N, C-alpha and C positions, 0 to 999 in steps of 0.2 A: 155457509148456508148454501143448500143445493139450489140449482136453477131448474129450468123446465126439463121434464122427462117425457119421452115419447117411446112408443113401441113400433119398431120398424115395419112389422107386417100388418099393422092396423092404423097406418097413418091416414088422416083425412087430407083432403086437398088443401085446406087451410094450414094444417101442420106442415105439409110438404113445402108450402110457400114460405113459412117461417124458417124452416131449415135451409132452403135455398137462399133466403136473405142473409142468414147468419154465415153460410158458406161464402156468400158474396163478400161479406166483410173480411173474411179470412183468406180471400183470394183462392178459394177452393181447397184449403188445407183442412184435413180432418185427422183426428187421432183415433186409432183402433186399438182397443185393449181386448185381447183374445183369451177367453176362458181364464179370467183372473181369479184363481181359486185361493181366496184369502183364508181358508179354513185353518184354524190352529191344528187341526188333526194332521195336516201334512207334516208339521214339525215332529209329531209323534210317530208318524208312519215312516218317515225318512230321517232317522236320527243323525245321519251323516251331514245333513244340511245344517242343523243347528238353529237355535232361536235368533241369534244375531244376524245370520244371513237372510233368514226369513224377514226379519224386521227391516233389513236393508233393501230387500226387494220391494216391500210395501212403501218404504220411504222414497225409493226411486220412482215408483209409479206416481205417487202424489206429486213429486217434484215435476215429473214429465207433464202431468195434467196442468199444473200451474204455469209451466214454462210456455206451453204452446197456445193456451187461451183460445181454443177452437172447439167446435162440436166434437164430442167424444162418443164413439160408437162402441158400446160395451157388448161383447159377444158372449152369450151364456148358453150352455146346454139346457134344453127344455126339460128340466126335472124339478120336482118340488123343492129339493135342497137348494136350488139356485135362488130362491126368493130371498133368503138371508144374504147371500152374496150380492145380489142386485141392490138390496137396501143399503148395505155397507158401501158399495161402490158408488152409487149415485149420490150418497150423502157426502162424498168427498169431491164432487164435481160442482164447482161454483157456477158454471155456465150450462150450456145445453147438452143433455145426455140422451142418446137414443139406444134403447135396449134392443139388441138383435138376437133373437133366439135361434139356436142352431141344432143340428143333429148331435147324436152322441159321439164324442171324439172326432168331430168333423166341423170345420168352420163354415160350411155352406149354410146360409140362412134357410129357415123353414117358414112355411105358411101354416099357422095353426088352424086346425079345422074347427068348424062350428059344431056345437053340441057333441055328438059322439063320433064325429069324423076324425080320423088320425091326422096329424100334421103331415104336410107334403114338402119335400125338399125343393128349393128353387134350383133351376138349372144354372150352370156357371154363367152362361151368356145373359140370362135374365137378371141374375144378381149383380153382375158387373154393370149392366145397363141401368139398373135402378140406382145403384150407388153413383154412377158417373153421369149418365145423361139426364136422369129424372131428378136427382137431388143436387147435382152440380159439384161432386167431389172431383178435384183435379190432382191432388197429391195426398197420399195416405201415409201417416207415420204409424208404424205397426209395433206394438209391444204386447206383453202378456206372457202366455205360457209356452215354453218349449218342452214338449212332452217327451220325446225320445231322442235326445242328443246322441250323436255318434262321435267318433274320434276326430280331433282337429279343432281349431278355434275359429273357423269360419262358419257364420250362420248358414251359409249355403250348404254346408255338410250336415246340418241338423235335419231332422224330420219332425213333423208335428204340425199343430194347427196354425202357428204363426207363419211358418213357411208355406203351408198350403193356402192360407189366405192371400199371401203375396201373389201366388199363381192365379188365384181367382180374380183378384182386383186388376191384374194385368191383362185379363181377357179383353179383346177388342169389342167395342160397342159402336154403333152408328150414331153420329152426331149431326147429321144433316147432309147436304149435298154440296159438292164443289164443282165449279164451272171449269171445264177443260176444253181444249181445242184439239179436235181430231180431224186432220185432213181439211182444215178450213171450216169445219162445222162445230158450232158451239154445242156442247153436250153437258149433261150433269151426271155425276156418279156419287155414290155414298162415300162419306169420309169416315174412316175408322180411327178411333182414338183409344188409348189405354190410360189407366190411372197410374201416375208415377208413384212409386212406393219407396219407402225408406225405413230401415229397421232401427229400433232403439234397443240394442242388445242388453245394455245394463239394466233395463227395466223389464227383462224377461225372467222367468222363474224356472230354472232347470232343476227338475227333481228326479232325474234318473240317477241311481246310486253310483253307477260306474263313472258317470260324468263328474259327480260331486267328489268321488274318491280321487279322480285324476286331478281335479282342481286343487284339492288339498295338498297333493304331492307336487303341484306346480308343473304338471306335465300336460295340462289341457291343450 
């Protein structure tokens, strides 16, 4: 049974407080699922992947969500086709889910415009500060889509939205002031903090054909 569902760019103060309280329970741990395209069309579009590997990816994500038992930030491109993905995703989350709409092929959150105004991308600093300082995320577990893997078996060598989100979350944000002593004078200065991040590679979905071909040959 699905739990509470929120929309990141339209959070009320009451909802923010609920998210902060839940993150307090999990000691600041949050799970990010980046562009989790569960469409069966991917299996047809990338036949080298195969139904069994696709099913394994889906199974790994479900297991990851159950394992961590923390708020899940589901990052989706802001397009009409994502409504079905969102419904399927949040239906599998027993706890708190926060839908984060992003730009096309970009993990940076957007602020949806009112009426006929187009959505506006958040700056990296603003997004990191909202996730960290405003909501209270201290550690992010990142999974989801790896769009354009390159050679090698290290996630750091991959490109794509999972890796880009890691860079975004690690951007420093101000968390208050720290007392320092300079030449006998007590002063204050801003303290910068970044969100700790950790990948869950087995719960990512590589759908680049060259990568899949290499994995089948055992040369990944």
